[in-house]
C-alpha positions as CSV (number, residue, x, y, z in Angstrom):
1,M,-1.6,8.3,26.9
2,T,-1.7,7.2,23.3
3,P,1.0,7.9,20.8
4,I,0.8,11.2,19.0
5,E,2.1,11.6,15.4
6,A,4.1,14.8,14.9
7,V,6.4,16.6,12.5
8,F,9.7,18.2,13.7
9,R,9.8,21.6,12.0
10,N,11.9,24.6,12.8
11,G,13.1,23.1,16.0
12,V,9.6,22.3,17.3
13,F,7.4,19.2,17.4
14,E,4.1,20.0,15.7
15,P,1.3,17.4,16.5
16,L,-0.6,16.3,13.4
17,G,-3.8,15.8,15.4
18,A,-5.6,16.8,18.5
19,V,-3.7,16.6,21.8
20,D,-5.4,16.3,25.1
21,L,-3.0,18.3,27.2
22,R,-3.3,21.6,29.1
23,E,-1.3,24.6,28.0
24,D,2.4,24.5,29.3
25,Q,2.0,20.8,30.3
26,R,5.4,19.1,30.6
27,V,5.7,15.8,28.9
28,W,8.3,13.0,28.2
29,L,8.8,12.2,24.6
30,S,10.0,8.9,23.1
31,I,11.0,9.5,19.5
32,E,10.6,6.8,16.8
33,P,11.3,8.1,13.3
34,E,8.7,6.9,10.8
35,A,10.1,4.2,8.5
36,E,10.6,5.2,4.9
37,E,8.0,3.6,2.7
38,T,9.2,1.9,-0.5
39,P,7.3,2.7,-3.8
40,Q,6.2,-0.9,-3.9
41,A,4.8,-0.8,-0.4
42,W,2.9,2.4,-1.2
43,L,1.5,0.8,-4.4
44,D,0.4,-2.3,-2.4
45,R,-1.3,0.0,0.1
46,V,-3.1,1.9,-2.7
47,R,-4.2,-1.3,-4.3
48,A,-5.6,-2.6,-1.0
49,L,-7.5,0.7,-0.5
50,Q,-8.9,0.4,-4.1
51,A,-10.0,-3.2,-3.4
52,A,-11.7,-2.1,-0.2
53,V,-13.6,0.7,-2.0
54,V,-14.7,-1.7,-4.7
55,A,-15.8,-4.3,-2.1
56,Q,-17.9,-1.6,-0.3
57,K,-19.3,0.3,-3.3
58,G,-19.0,-2.2,-6.1
59,F,-17.0,0.2,-8.3
60,L,-14.3,2.9,-8.1
61,P,-15.9,6.3,-8.1
62,D,-15.0,8.4,-11.1
63,S,-14.6,12.1,-10.4
64,S,-13.6,13.0,-14.0
65,A,-16.8,14.9,-14.6
66,E,-16.4,17.0,-11.5
67,I,-12.7,17.7,-12.4
68,A,-13.7,18.8,-15.9
69,A,-16.5,21.0,-14.5
70,D,-14.1,22.6,-12.0
71,R,-11.5,23.3,-14.8
72,A,-14.2,24.8,-17.0
73,R,-15.0,27.5,-14.4
């Protein structure tokens, strides 16, 4: 089975995506806490995403007009 990302909340592991298991299926868990991301690592990841969007579309989409229209409602 593939790894499943989950959040531990109120004493229960809550999967963050679909899980292909039957109800009441017993499983073994191997817990690996997610590493904390530094602000610089986050910024590098955002810049890489921006570069990928520009490479694909040729520009960064601007949603300013949609935001302004939504706020005007």
